[in-house]
Structure formats: C-alpha cells, structure tokens
N, C-alpha and C positions, 0 to 999 in steps of 0.2 A: 783216164787215159791209160791204155795198155801200152807196154813197151817191151822191147827186147834189147838186151845189152850183152855185148861180148863179155864172157866171164873168164875165169882162170882156165888154162889148158884148152882154149877155144870153145868151151861150153857156153851155151846160151843161157842167160839169166833173164827170166821173165819178171816184170815188175808192174805195179799198178800205182796210180796216183789216186788215192781214195781217202776219205775221212775214216778214221777208226773210232767213230763216236758211238756206234750203237751195237757193236758186236765184240765185246772184250774177249770172248772165247777165241777170236781169231788170233790172239797173241800166242795161243798154244799151237796153231797150225802154220803161222806165217812169221817171218822176221820183219819187223818194222824199223824204219830209220827214225832218227830224231824228228820231232815235228818240224814241218816246213812252213806252216801257217796255222793261225787260230781258226778253227772251223765251228766255233760256238754259234748256235742259232741266234740270229739278230733280226732286227726289224728296221725297215725303211718306210718312210711316209712321204706324202707330197710335201714339197718345200714350204708351201703356205699353210699347212694344216697345224693350227695352234691347239686343237683339241687333244692331240696325242703327243705327249712329251716323254713318257717312260713306258716300258713294256706293259705295266698293269693297266694302262689306259686303253688297251685293245678290248677290254671287257665290253661285250655287246656290239662290237664292231665287226666288219667283214675284212678278213685278212687272206691274201692270196699266198700260195706256196706251190712249188713244183710237186706234182703227184709222185707218190712212191718213194720219197726221199726220207732220210733221217730227220730233216727239218720238218717235214709233214708230220711225222710221228710225234716229235717233240712239241710242235705248235698245237697239235690236237690235245695232247695231255695238259699243256700249259693253259690252253683255253678252258678246259674242263675245270682245272684248279681255280680259275678266276670266276667261274660261274657262268661261262658261256661266251664263245667266240664263234662267229660264222666263218668256217674255213672253206675257201674256194680253191679247188685244185686246178692246176694248169699243166699242160704238156711241156712247156718250157718257161723259164723265168722271164724271157723277153715278153711273152704274152701277159704275164702277171704285171710286169713293169708298165706295159702299155695301158692296161686297165687302171693301174694306180695313177698314171699320168693324166688320164681322162676323168678321174674321179669316181670310177666304178668300184674302187676298193679304198679302204681306209689305210691299209698298210700291206707290206709284203714281207714274208719271213724268208731268210736265206742264210748262207754262211757269211760270216763277218768279212772275209776278204772280197767276196763278190760284191757285197753291198758297199763297202768302203770305196771300191773301184768305181761302182756305179755313181756314187755321190761325188767322187772326185771329178768324173767326166761330165756329170749332168747335175751339178749342184743347184742350178736354177730351177730344176724340176723335182729333185728328190733330196731328202734329208734323213740322216740317221737319228734315231731316238737317243736320248741321253739318260741312262746308259742304253746302248743299242741291244746288248745281249741279254739273254735269259737262259736259265737252265744250267746244267753242268758244263764246265769248260771241256771242249773237245778240240782235236787238232787234225790237220791234214798231215799225212806222212806218205812216204813211198813204201810199198809193200812188196816183199820178196818171198819167193818160195823158201820154206825152211829146209835148207840143205847145208852141208858142211862148207861148201865153197861160197855159199851166199853170205855166211857170217863175215868172211874177209871183205867182201864187197860192201856189206852194210857198215862195217867198221870204217872203211875208207870214206864212204859217204858221210858218216857221222863226224869223223875227224875234220873233213872239209867244212861241214856245216858249223862246227864249233869254231874253227879258224875264222870263217867268214863272220860269225857273230862277234868274236873277240876283236877283229880288226875293223868292225863297223860296216862291212859290206851288206850284211843282212838288213841292218837298220836303213841304210841308204836305198836299197832295193825296195823295201816296204814303203818308205816315204815317197819315193819316186812313183811307184805304180799304184799304191793304195792310199796315199795321202797321209798316212800315220804309221807309227811304229807300235808293234805289239811284242813284248818280250815273250820268248818261247822257252819251254822247259829244256834243260840241258841234259835230260835223261829221257829215255823212252817211258812215257807214262805207264804205270802198272794197271792191272785189271781194275 
C-alpha cells in the first residue's frame, strides 16, 4: 500500500507498506521502520491433508504462490533444494486458496500474517504446517524516503511501536487479527 502522510513543515512524506525481505540494498536508499509483522515465507495446506505436516513434505508436491512475489522466488529456491516442487503461479492469493480448497494444490506459500489470518477465519478448510515457515526470517515494515525530515517521522513511529509492544497492544492486535503472537525485532534488521 502506498501512502502519503503530512510531515514536518507541511511537507508530504511518502511511505510504503512492503516486506523488506529480498532487497537489502534498499536499506541504503530508504528509511525503514521497525518491523510491523513477520513476513517469513510460510505454507498452508488443506485442513484434512495428513500427508504434509512440515515444509520438507512439499517435495514432489504442487504448491501455489502469487506470481512475481518474494514468496515465489523463495519457494522456487526452496523447492530446488528439496529436489523438486511443482510451483504453480497465480495472479492473486485468493485464486491459489480456491485451488487449494478444491484439492487442485497440495499447499500454498505466502507471508505468515496472511496465512495465519486465513487459517483463523477458515480453519475448517485450511491449516498451517508445523512449523509453517521456511527460509530466512523476514519482516514487513513501513518504508520512507531517506531524507532528513523522514528520520524524525521514523523515530516517532518506532517509539510508538516499542511502546505498544511493551504495554501489550501489539500482542493483543496480533492475537485478535492473526490468531497468534509473533515477537518482532526491537531494532531495524541489518542487511
């Protein structure tokens, strides 16, 4: 999501809500806030599927993923490391979830918050693998243009996020909307 926020002295600050998982060089060009969610690639399966319980079990299976995403790149690499996974690309995650629900897929890869919300809302149809995630931990964060005024705005956001973490609001929000809590880094992850 792109956004515009009023900044100091009436200037507009542009920001993006994006995962910073596959382009660490962006740290040199942009200012990132503290992580707001875990974006690590994860897997969901049909609720009744006993053949897949952990990420390694997707070897030889068909897994859906949204095309052109960081999750697609990581799933493809992970599948190659396992010795083969048939990756089926979709224009939207909803299309992939529909095929999973009807049995045309064995699993769907996506970011952890999206999949935990899916399972929370449709637990009779979908289930997370245990563990659900694979690969390097990655996070969603708000991204700001790297400018002097932006640093003040980023600090205000980070201070608010830390306060909300310390007083339990982040945990309550995650549990309400995602069904579980994930502890997030208290510093902007380095390259």
